N, C-alpha and C positions, 0 to 999 in steps of 0.2 A: 198178684198171688191169690190163690183160692183160699177159702176159709180154712181148709185142712192144712195148706202150706203155711198160713199165718200161725195156726196152732202149733205146727211142727217147729216153726222158727222160735216161738215163745218157749217151747219145751227144750229145744236145743240150746237156747241161751241159758236156761236154768241148769241143764245137765253139765254144760261146760263152764259155767260161771262167767261167761263172756259178758262184758259190759257193752255199751253202745259202740265202743271202738271195734268190737268183733262182729257187730251186727251185719255189716255188708258181706263179710266172708261167709258167715253162717247162712245168710239169706241165699246166696248163690249155691252153697252146698245143699240147702234144703230144696231149692228149685230143681237142681240136678238129680237129687235122690228121689224126689217126688216123681219125676219122669221115669227114673229107673224102676221104682216100685210099680208104677202104673203099667210099664211095659211087661212086667212079670205077672200081672194079675191073671188068674185062671179065666178061661172063656166064660162069659156071662157074669163075672164079678166086676163090680164097679168100685171106685174109690170110696163112695158113700156107703156101699154095702159092707165095707170092712169096719165101719164104726170108728172107735177110738184107736184101733190097732194101726190104721194107716198113718195118721200124724205121729203116733209114737214111734213107729218103725222108721219113718222119714227122719225124725229128730235123732233117734239113736244112731242111724247110719251116718247122718251128717256130722254128729258129734264124734263118731269113730273116725270119719275121714279127717276131721280137724286134728284129732289125736295122732293119726298116722302121719300127718304132716309134721309131727313133732311139737305141736302146740296144744297144750292142755287147757289154757285159759288166758284171759286178758285182764288188765286193769288199765283204765284210761288215765286218771290223774297220776302224774309221775310215772308214766308208761311202764308197765310190768307185763312180761309174757312168761307164762309158766310152761315148761316143756315136759314131755313124757307121755307114756301110755301108747299102746298100740291099738286100742279100741276093740280087741277081740271079744270081750264080754258084751260090749254094746252090739256088736255085729250078731253074735249068737242070740241075744235077746230080741233083736229086730226080726231075725229069721223065725224065731219061735212065735212071735206075735202074728206074723203074716203067713205062717204055714197053712192055715185053713183057706187062705184067699189067693195065694200066689205060688208060683213055681219057685221054691226055695231049695237050695242045695247047700253046699259049703259056702259058696259065693262065686260070682262070675268075674274072675280076673281075666283081663284081656279078652273080654266078650265070650268066654267059654264057660258055660254053666257047669257048676259042680254037682 
């Protein structure tokens, strides 16, 4: 993982309240969303050029993905999984953060940009 992806993972874990039991899932979501955001960067814009916006956007979209899967959080001791949330607010916030750096629309479902 890059430094930005590590930062995104830490943020995503804070946002979702996931403990170590949710780390693997969030790590994979952060890696996937990092690649997704990287693919949407405007010509000439790099991940580093986005500053803190990049890891924040990755974390917000990964957290939203976790929420859309119906999982809002984890607890490891005495296993607890909290359900709910569609992540719409997190997706909007991520889009707003990345608007100066990336092609953002409503969001690209099924690979069609909005």
